[in-house]
LUMMAR-749554 format. One record per residue (C-alpha): x, y, z. Coordinates in steps of 0.02 Angstrom, whole numbers, plus 50000, padded with zeros to 5 digits. Layout:
N
<pt east="X" north="Y" up="Z"/>
...
This chain:
385
<pt east="50000" north="50000" up="50000"/>
<pt east="50059" north="50177" up="49962"/>
<pt east="49997" north="50343" up="50027"/>
<pt east="49908" north="50438" up="49889"/>
<pt east="49970" north="50602" up="49960"/>
<pt east="50154" north="50578" up="49995"/>
<pt east="50183" north="50410" up="49908"/>
<pt east="50259" north="50327" up="50061"/>
<pt east="50242" north="50138" up="50082"/>
<pt east="50117" north="50089" up="50216"/>
<pt east="50046" north="49931" up="50289"/>
<pt east="49896" north="49871" up="50193"/>
<pt east="49790" north="49867" up="50348"/>
<pt east="49835" north="50046" up="50398"/>
<pt east="49701" north="50179" up="50386"/>
<pt east="49823" north="50329" up="50403"/>
<pt east="49994" north="50361" up="50329"/>
<pt east="50134" north="50339" up="50454"/>
<pt east="50236" north="50470" up="50359"/>
<pt east="50116" north="50617" up="50331"/>
<pt east="49962" north="50563" up="50431"/>
<pt east="49845" north="50571" up="50282"/>
<pt east="49698" north="50449" up="50273"/>
<pt east="49747" north="50297" up="50171"/>
<pt east="49663" north="50266" up="50006"/>
<pt east="49710" north="50107" up="49919"/>
<pt east="49804" north="50140" up="49757"/>
<pt east="49905" north="50037" up="49638"/>
<pt east="50095" north="50054" up="49619"/>
<pt east="50077" north="50137" up="49449"/>
<pt east="49972" north="50270" up="49524"/>
<pt east="50104" north="50295" up="49658"/>
<pt east="50239" north="50323" up="49526"/>
<pt east="50130" north="50453" up="49442"/>
<pt east="50107" north="50540" up="49608"/>
<pt east="50294" north="50543" up="49640"/>
<pt east="50327" north="50615" up="49466"/>
<pt east="50200" north="50752" up="49498"/>
<pt east="50285" north="50795" up="49661"/>
<pt east="50456" north="50806" up="49579"/>
<pt east="50384" north="50916" up="49442"/>
<pt east="50309" north="51034" up="49571"/>
<pt east="50475" north="51040" up="49665"/>
<pt east="50567" north="51087" up="49504"/>
<pt east="50445" north="51227" up="49465"/>
<pt east="50476" north="51301" up="49638"/>
<pt east="50665" north="51278" up="49632"/>
<pt east="50703" north="51373" up="49470"/>
<pt east="50630" north="51541" up="49526"/>
<pt east="50718" north="51524" up="49693"/>
<pt east="50886" north="51500" up="49608"/>
<pt east="50853" north="51645" up="49491"/>
<pt east="50808" north="51759" up="49638"/>
<pt east="50964" north="51704" up="49730"/>
<pt east="51074" north="51747" up="49580"/>
<pt east="50992" north="51917" up="49560"/>
<pt east="51013" north="51949" up="49747"/>
<pt east="51197" north="51904" up="49742"/>
<pt east="51226" north="52016" up="49590"/>
<pt east="51131" north="52161" up="49670"/>
<pt east="51225" north="52146" up="49833"/>
<pt east="51391" north="52138" up="49742"/>
<pt east="51348" north="52292" up="49638"/>
<pt east="51290" north="52385" up="49793"/>
<pt east="51449" north="52340" up="49885"/>
<pt east="51553" north="52396" up="49737"/>
<pt east="51460" north="52560" up="49720"/>
<pt east="51470" north="52592" up="49907"/>
<pt east="51656" north="52559" up="49906"/>
<pt east="51679" north="52673" up="49755"/>
<pt east="51576" north="52811" up="49835"/>
<pt east="51676" north="52797" up="49995"/>
<pt east="51837" north="52813" up="49894"/>
<pt east="51771" north="52968" up="49805"/>
<pt east="51712" north="53048" up="49966"/>
<pt east="51881" north="53012" up="50046"/>
<pt east="51970" north="53092" up="49897"/>
<pt east="51857" north="53246" up="49906"/>
<pt east="51882" north="53262" up="50093"/>
<pt east="52071" north="53245" up="50078"/>
<pt east="52071" north="53374" up="49938"/>
<pt east="51972" north="53496" up="50045"/>
<pt east="52096" north="53472" up="50188"/>
<pt east="52243" north="53508" up="50073"/>
<pt east="52154" north="53660" up="50000"/>
<pt east="52120" north="53736" up="50171"/>
<pt east="52305" north="53713" up="50214"/>
<pt east="52355" north="53804" up="50055"/>
<pt east="52424" north="53652" up="49963"/>
<pt east="52326" north="53687" up="49804"/>
<pt east="52423" north="53572" up="49688"/>
<pt east="52388" north="53419" up="49797"/>
<pt east="52208" north="53472" up="49820"/>
<pt east="52185" north="53487" up="49632"/>
<pt east="52256" north="53311" up="49607"/>
<pt east="52135" north="53235" up="49734"/>
<pt east="51984" north="53319" up="49654"/>
<pt east="52037" north="53261" up="49480"/>
<pt east="52053" north="53080" up="49544"/>
<pt east="51879" north="53092" up="49618"/>
<pt east="51808" north="53155" up="49453"/>
<pt east="51889" north="53011" up="49358"/>
<pt east="51790" north="52890" up="49466"/>
<pt east="51634" north="52996" up="49472"/>
<pt east="51633" north="53122" up="49327"/>
<pt east="51467" north="53195" up="49385"/>
<pt east="51518" north="53219" up="49566"/>
<pt east="51455" north="53395" up="49607"/>
<pt east="51565" north="53431" up="49758"/>
<pt east="51725" north="53374" up="49671"/>
<pt east="51688" north="53480" up="49517"/>
<pt east="51644" north="53633" up="49623"/>
<pt east="51798" north="53615" up="49732"/>
<pt east="51910" north="53596" up="49580"/>
<pt east="51842" north="53759" up="49510"/>
<pt east="51870" north="53845" up="49678"/>
<pt east="52050" north="53783" up="49685"/>
<pt east="52082" north="53848" up="49509"/>
<pt east="52022" north="54022" up="49563"/>
<pt east="52130" north="54007" up="49718"/>
<pt east="52284" north="53971" up="49611"/>
<pt east="52246" north="54127" up="49508"/>
<pt east="52234" north="54232" up="49666"/>
<pt east="52399" north="54161" up="49730"/>
<pt east="52481" north="54210" up="49566"/>
<pt east="52419" north="54389" up="49591"/>
<pt east="52490" north="54388" up="49768"/>
<pt east="52659" north="54331" up="49701"/>
<pt east="52655" north="54466" up="49568"/>
<pt east="52617" north="54601" up="49697"/>
<pt east="52759" north="54536" up="49807"/>
<pt east="52880" north="54547" up="49661"/>
<pt east="52833" north="54730" up="49634"/>
<pt east="52864" north="54760" up="49819"/>
<pt east="53038" north="54685" up="49806"/>
<pt east="53072" north="54806" up="49663"/>
<pt east="53004" north="54949" up="49773"/>
<pt east="52870" north="54980" up="49643"/>
<pt east="52741" north="55001" up="49779"/>
<pt east="52607" north="55086" up="49676"/>
<pt east="52600" north="54941" up="49552"/>
<pt east="52596" north="54813" up="49691"/>
<pt east="52458" north="54904" up="49785"/>
<pt east="52358" north="54921" up="49624"/>
<pt east="52360" north="54732" up="49598"/>
<pt east="52314" north="54702" up="49780"/>
<pt east="52170" north="54825" up="49765"/>
<pt east="52099" north="54728" up="49617"/>
<pt east="52127" north="54564" up="49710"/>
<pt east="52036" north="54629" up="49863"/>
<pt east="51886" north="54678" up="49757"/>
<pt east="51881" north="54502" up="49683"/>
<pt east="51898" north="54418" up="49853"/>
<pt east="51753" north="54517" up="49926"/>
<pt east="51641" north="54417" up="49808"/>
<pt east="51709" north="54250" up="49871"/>
<pt east="51634" north="54159" up="50019"/>
<pt east="51683" north="54006" up="50120"/>
<pt east="51827" north="53952" up="50232"/>
<pt east="51943" north="53917" up="50085"/>
<pt east="51956" north="54103" up="50044"/>
<pt east="51988" north="54159" up="50224"/>
<pt east="52173" north="54119" up="50206"/>
<pt east="52186" north="54212" up="50041"/>
<pt east="52094" north="54363" up="50110"/>
<pt east="52214" north="54367" up="50257"/>
<pt east="52366" north="54352" up="50144"/>
<pt east="52300" north="54492" up="50033"/>
<pt east="52267" north="54604" up="50184"/>
<pt east="52438" north="54571" up="50259"/>
<pt east="52529" north="54601" up="50096"/>
<pt east="52433" north="54763" up="50072"/>
<pt east="52483" north="54816" up="50247"/>
<pt east="52664" north="54771" up="50215"/>
<pt east="52676" north="54869" up="50052"/>
<pt east="52583" north="55018" up="50126"/>
<pt east="52702" north="55026" up="50275"/>
<pt east="52850" north="55015" up="50156"/>
<pt east="52781" north="55156" up="50049"/>
<pt east="52738" north="55273" up="50194"/>
<pt east="52801" north="55449" up="50165"/>
<pt east="52793" north="55442" up="49976"/>
<pt east="52692" north="55593" up="49914"/>
<pt east="52577" north="55588" up="50066"/>
<pt east="52537" north="55705" up="50208"/>
<pt east="52558" north="55640" up="50385"/>
<pt east="52370" north="55646" up="50410"/>
<pt east="52339" north="55544" up="50253"/>
<pt east="52469" north="55418" up="50306"/>
<pt east="52393" north="55394" up="50478"/>
<pt east="52217" north="55375" up="50410"/>
<pt east="52273" north="55250" up="50277"/>
<pt east="52369" north="55147" up="50404"/>
<pt east="52219" north="55147" up="50522"/>
<pt east="52107" north="55083" up="50382"/>
<pt east="52226" north="54940" up="50347"/>
<pt east="52247" north="54900" up="50532"/>
<pt east="52059" north="54886" up="50549"/>
<pt east="52063" north="54747" up="50417"/>
<pt east="52212" north="54651" up="50487"/>
<pt east="52185" north="54664" up="50674"/>
<pt east="52067" north="54513" up="50677"/>
<pt east="52192" north="54399" up="50588"/>
<pt east="52270" north="54271" up="50705"/>
<pt east="52423" north="54208" up="50614"/>
<pt east="52600" north="54244" up="50675"/>
<pt east="52633" north="54350" up="50521"/>
<pt east="52473" north="54448" up="50552"/>
<pt east="52527" north="54483" up="50731"/>
<pt east="52694" north="54553" up="50671"/>
<pt east="52611" north="54661" up="50538"/>
<pt east="52484" north="54725" up="50664"/>
<pt east="52620" north="54777" up="50785"/>
<pt east="52717" north="54859" up="50643"/>
<pt east="52563" north="54957" up="50591"/>
<pt east="52530" north="55013" up="50769"/>
<pt east="52711" north="55071" up="50786"/>
<pt east="52701" north="55172" up="50625"/>
<pt east="52537" north="55253" up="50678"/>
<pt east="52608" north="55298" up="50848"/>
<pt east="52764" north="55379" up="50772"/>
<pt east="52663" north="55475" up="50643"/>
<pt east="52538" north="55534" up="50775"/>
<pt east="52684" north="55593" up="50882"/>
<pt east="52762" north="55691" up="50738"/>
<pt east="52595" north="55762" up="50686"/>
<pt east="52554" north="55815" up="50864"/>
<pt east="52723" north="55901" up="50883"/>
<pt east="52690" north="56000" up="50724"/>
<pt east="52524" north="56060" up="50794"/>
<pt east="52605" north="56101" up="50960"/>
<pt east="52735" north="56213" up="50877"/>
<pt east="52592" north="56309" up="50796"/>
<pt east="52502" north="56325" up="50965"/>
<pt east="52359" north="56220" up="50897"/>
<pt east="52334" north="56133" up="51063"/>
<pt east="52169" north="56045" up="51028"/>
<pt east="52234" north="55966" up="50868"/>
<pt east="52396" north="55917" up="50954"/>
<pt east="52300" north="55832" up="51096"/>
<pt east="52195" north="55736" up="50969"/>
<pt east="52352" north="55667" up="50886"/>
<pt east="52436" north="55618" up="51050"/>
<pt east="52275" north="55531" up="51106"/>
<pt east="52270" north="55441" up="50939"/>
<pt east="52443" north="55371" up="50970"/>
<pt east="52401" north="55323" up="51150"/>
<pt east="52251" north="55224" up="51088"/>
<pt east="52375" north="55103" up="51008"/>
<pt east="52512" north="55119" up="51140"/>
<pt east="52434" north="55174" up="51306"/>
<pt east="52600" north="55172" up="51402"/>
<pt east="52705" north="55267" up="51276"/>
<pt east="52811" north="55385" up="51382"/>
<pt east="52841" north="55513" up="51245"/>
<pt east="52656" north="55531" up="51207"/>
<pt east="52611" north="55546" up="51390"/>
<pt east="52747" north="55678" up="51416"/>
<pt east="52688" north="55779" up="51267"/>
<pt east="52510" north="55775" up="51332"/>
<pt east="52570" north="55857" up="51492"/>
<pt east="52669" north="55982" up="51389"/>
<pt east="52512" north="56026" up="51292"/>
<pt east="52418" north="56059" up="51453"/>
<pt east="52555" north="56171" up="51523"/>
<pt east="52586" north="56266" up="51362"/>
<pt east="52399" north="56291" up="51336"/>
<pt east="52386" north="56374" up="51508"/>
<pt east="52541" north="56479" up="51477"/>
<pt east="52479" north="56528" up="51304"/>
<pt east="52311" north="56581" up="51373"/>
<pt east="52396" north="56686" up="51505"/>
<pt east="52511" north="56763" up="51377"/>
<pt east="52366" north="56789" up="51260"/>
<pt east="52269" north="56877" up="51397"/>
<pt east="52419" north="56986" up="51430"/>
<pt east="52437" north="57025" up="51246"/>
<pt east="52252" north="57063" up="51237"/>
<pt east="52263" north="57184" up="51381"/>
<pt east="52415" north="57266" up="51304"/>
<pt east="52326" north="57276" up="51138"/>
<pt east="52176" north="57355" up="51220"/>
<pt east="52287" north="57483" up="51307"/>
<pt east="52379" north="57517" up="51145"/>
<pt east="52214" north="57534" up="51054"/>
<pt east="52152" north="57658" up="51183"/>
<pt east="52315" north="57754" up="51170"/>
<pt east="52305" north="57753" up="50981"/>
<pt east="52125" north="57808" up="50988"/>
<pt east="52170" north="57953" up="51101"/>
<pt east="52317" north="57999" up="50990"/>
<pt east="52210" north="57991" up="50832"/>
<pt east="52081" north="58109" up="50907"/>
<pt east="52203" north="58229" up="50986"/>
<pt east="52373" north="58221" up="50902"/>
<pt east="52349" north="58151" up="50727"/>
<pt east="52387" north="58316" up="50639"/>
<pt east="52565" north="58378" up="50628"/>
<pt east="52603" north="58549" up="50554"/>
<pt east="52739" north="58542" up="50424"/>
<pt east="52737" north="58724" up="50362"/>
<pt east="52644" north="58888" up="50385"/>
<pt east="52675" north="59045" up="50282"/>
<pt east="52599" north="59220" up="50295"/>
<pt east="52615" north="59354" up="50159"/>
<pt east="52541" north="59530" up="50175"/>
<pt east="52543" north="59651" up="50029"/>
<pt east="52445" north="59812" up="50015"/>
<pt east="52292" north="59754" up="50115"/>
<pt east="52293" north="59574" up="50056"/>
<pt east="52338" north="59437" up="50179"/>
<pt east="52386" north="59269" up="50104"/>
<pt east="52396" north="59114" up="50217"/>
<pt east="52459" north="58939" up="50165"/>
<pt east="52525" north="58784" up="50250"/>
<pt east="52554" north="58595" up="50251"/>
<pt east="52497" north="58463" up="50377"/>
<pt east="52523" north="58275" up="50394"/>
<pt east="52417" north="58134" up="50467"/>
<pt east="52536" north="58052" up="50591"/>
<pt east="52398" north="57944" up="50667"/>
<pt east="52351" north="57764" up="50635"/>
<pt east="52178" north="57791" up="50561"/>
<pt east="52108" north="57898" up="50419"/>
<pt east="52049" north="58073" up="50470"/>
<pt east="51930" north="58192" up="50380"/>
<pt east="51851" north="58365" up="50384"/>
<pt east="52013" north="58447" up="50442"/>
<pt east="51996" north="58630" up="50491"/>
<pt east="52136" north="58754" up="50530"/>
<pt east="52082" north="58889" up="50657"/>
<pt east="52189" north="59046" up="50669"/>
<pt east="52191" north="59226" up="50742"/>
<pt east="52251" north="59386" up="50656"/>
<pt east="52336" north="59520" up="50765"/>
<pt east="52376" north="59703" up="50730"/>
<pt east="52545" north="59785" up="50759"/>
<pt east="52501" north="59816" up="50941"/>
<pt east="52457" north="59635" up="50971"/>
<pt east="52271" north="59660" up="50976"/>
<pt east="52152" north="59534" up="50897"/>
<pt east="52091" north="59591" up="50730"/>
<pt east="51989" north="59434" up="50688"/>
<pt east="51974" north="59246" up="50710"/>
<pt east="51941" north="59132" up="50561"/>
<pt east="51969" north="58957" up="50493"/>
<pt east="52002" north="58865" up="50332"/>
<pt east="51992" north="58683" up="50280"/>
<pt east="52127" north="58562" up="50224"/>
<pt east="52125" north="58474" up="50057"/>
<pt east="52100" north="58332" up="50021"/>
<pt east="51950" north="58306" up="50133"/>
<pt east="52015" north="58136" up="50194"/>
<pt east="52195" north="58103" up="50245"/>
<pt east="52256" north="57925" up="50261"/>
<pt east="52395" north="57884" up="50387"/>
<pt east="52559" north="57968" up="50334"/>
<pt east="52469" north="58067" up="50198"/>
<pt east="52494" north="58257" up="50180"/>
<pt east="52364" north="58393" up="50158"/>
<pt east="52368" north="58577" up="50108"/>
<pt east="52272" north="58736" up="50152"/>
<pt east="52273" north="58910" up="50077"/>
<pt east="52169" north="59068" up="50100"/>
<pt east="52176" north="59255" up="50052"/>
<pt east="52096" north="59393" up="50158"/>
<pt east="52075" north="59582" up="50139"/>
<pt east="52140" north="59675" up="50291"/>
<pt east="52105" north="59862" up="50308"/>
<pt east="52179" north="59881" up="50481"/>
<pt east="52362" north="59885" up="50521"/>
<pt east="52423" north="59704" up="50509"/>
<pt east="52539" north="59631" up="50637"/>
<pt east="52549" north="59439" up="50631"/>
<pt east="52445" north="59276" up="50622"/>
<pt east="52443" north="59132" up="50746"/>
<pt east="52365" north="58958" up="50717"/>
<pt east="52254" north="58919" up="50866"/>
<pt east="52216" north="58736" up="50834"/>
<pt east="52170" north="58600" up="50711"/>
<pt east="52006" north="58505" up="50715"/>
<pt east="51962" north="58341" up="50627"/>
<pt east="51856" north="58184" up="50634"/>
<pt east="51929" north="58009" up="50649"/>
<pt east="51857" north="57879" up="50531"/>
């Protein structure tokens, strides 16, 4: 007996299969062979898809592992290139990015970084060119290149360009310090150095620290010289501003501190002297005013001619004062032979206005019927302008 379900041999008196537990139906051996063939056919149909799936799975896993490994290699190359670029080793960085693009031609980061490195190399070439002009002491040409470079770098962003911006700023500072004094006023020099210092003071490299200290020293010396110039001209406020400017960068500078004290003392002395001069000037002005009103006219000549009843008077005067005078009158008295007053009269001086040190003239003719003796000038009268 054979089980119709699993084909296992069973005892002919059994009602259930000892192999699969199915209820026994009596079948012939030929039928059992057919059952076994059917089972094998069903097993084959199930096996082929399973094998195919397994092959596809193995291929997929292998491809995934290959791609993952390749991606990891590319990422490692990009990362190493970025590290080299940030350190300034642009040739090595370029090589790493080019290797990454060979493996992944469409890799966005590698392509972008390669372009950035190429621009960085161009900027480094400009820095080298500016440095060569500096060595030749052609500072204007070097500073012109650095000015153009600075304008280009202001458009760049990211940590890669921080180093280049610092190098540009430091080289600008170095060339500017070297060119100080060339066709510049002290004030222009100080202001230019302060502008550069403002850009470099935040840099942290050892070179930046040296340049910063050099700039501060130059500013301090220029502020000291500029302040001394103002002090010599008694421009105390301007001098104090310059000395304070220098002390901002070097608070303990002994020369600057001493000059500040000198400014304070000389300002007090100057005010006292100025007050004294003012008082003297006022006194002199009062004296001049008195002189101009009372003693400005000096008689240079006076002539009297008498002929047959005609008396002719003439004379010269001079303005010896410090201000113009006008409306000058000459008052005189005519006496007879006995010394008695015959008449009093006056005449005016021409021109009407006499400037300081200018001369004027007067002349008059009178008819005298009495016996003539002599003429005396009583006084001069005038107005001060």
